[in-house]
C-alpha positions as CSV (number, residue, x, y, z in Angstrom):
1,M,17.6,2.3,4.0
2,T,18.0,-1.5,4.0
3,Y,19.3,-3.3,0.8
4,L,18.5,-6.7,-0.3
5,F,20.9,-8.0,-2.9
6,T,19.5,-10.8,-5.1
7,K,20.2,-12.5,-8.4
8,E,17.8,-13.7,-11.1
9,G,17.6,-17.6,-11.2
10,C,18.6,-17.9,-7.4
11,G,16.3,-20.1,-5.7
12,K,17.1,-18.8,-2.3
13,C,16.6,-15.2,-3.4
14,D,13.2,-16.2,-4.9
15,W,12.4,-18.0,-1.7
16,V,12.9,-14.9,0.4
17,K,10.9,-12.7,-2.1
18,G,8.1,-15.2,-1.8
19,K,8.0,-15.4,1.9
20,V,8.3,-11.9,2.8
21,D,6.0,-9.2,1.5
22,L,8.7,-6.7,0.2
23,E,6.1,-4.2,-1.2
24,K,4.9,-3.4,2.3
25,L,8.5,-2.9,3.4
26,N,9.3,0.7,2.2
27,E,12.6,0.8,3.9
28,V,13.9,-2.4,2.0
29,R,15.2,-1.7,-1.5
30,V,15.7,-4.8,-3.6
31,M,18.7,-4.7,-5.9
32,T,19.2,-7.3,-8.6
33,L,22.7,-8.1,-9.3
34,N,23.3,-8.3,-13.1
35,E,25.1,-6.6,-15.9
36,E,22.3,-4.3,-16.5
37,D,22.2,-2.5,-13.1
38,P,25.5,-1.0,-12.3
39,E,24.2,0.7,-9.3
40,A,23.4,-2.7,-7.6
41,L,27.1,-3.8,-8.2
42,G,28.4,-0.4,-6.9
43,M,26.3,-0.7,-3.9
44,L,27.4,-4.2,-3.2
45,A,31.2,-3.0,-3.5
46,Y,30.3,0.0,-1.2
47,F,29.2,-2.4,1.5
48,E,32.3,-4.6,0.8
49,C,30.1,-7.8,0.0
50,V,31.5,-8.6,-3.3
51,G,33.5,-11.7,-2.0
52,L,30.5,-12.8,0.0
53,S,28.2,-12.5,-3.0
54,E,30.3,-15.0,-4.9
55,K,29.7,-17.5,-2.2
56,K,26.3,-16.8,-0.9
57,L,23.1,-15.0,-2.0
58,P,20.9,-13.4,-0.9
59,I,22.6,-10.6,1.2
60,L,20.8,-8.0,3.3
61,V,22.6,-4.9,4.6
62,S,20.5,-3.3,7.3
63,D,20.2,0.4,7.7
64,S,22.7,0.1,10.6
65,G,25.3,-1.7,8.3
66,Q,24.9,-5.2,9.6
67,V,25.5,-7.7,6.9
68,I,23.0,-10.7,6.8
69,A,23.6,-13.6,4.3
70,G,21.4,-16.6,3.7
71,A,17.5,-16.8,3.1
72,I,16.4,-18.0,6.4
73,E,18.5,-15.4,8.4
74,I,17.2,-12.7,6.1
75,K,13.5,-13.8,6.4
76,N,13.8,-13.9,10.2
77,Y,15.6,-10.5,10.3
78,L,12.9,-8.9,8.2
79,E,10.0,-10.3,10.0
80,H,11.4,-9.1,13.4
81,H,12.9,-5.8,12.4
82,C,11.0,-4.4,9.6
83,M,7.3,-5.6,9.9
């Protein structure tokens, strides 16, 4: 499973979600970081990306454990590896 960590009100997160048809990518799970979703925060901590999330969003963690941060990098990864 590949995880895409986003946050509401994040322009770069919205840009990625607008550029890539995530509905077609069954292996990508979008997790919104907020107080209402402790699972998303727990998964972010599991992948040791809490510090990174304070500096840069969105964050993608591939099924192989590769961490990719930044909207353009994530869009390119998804287009080349998941479509």
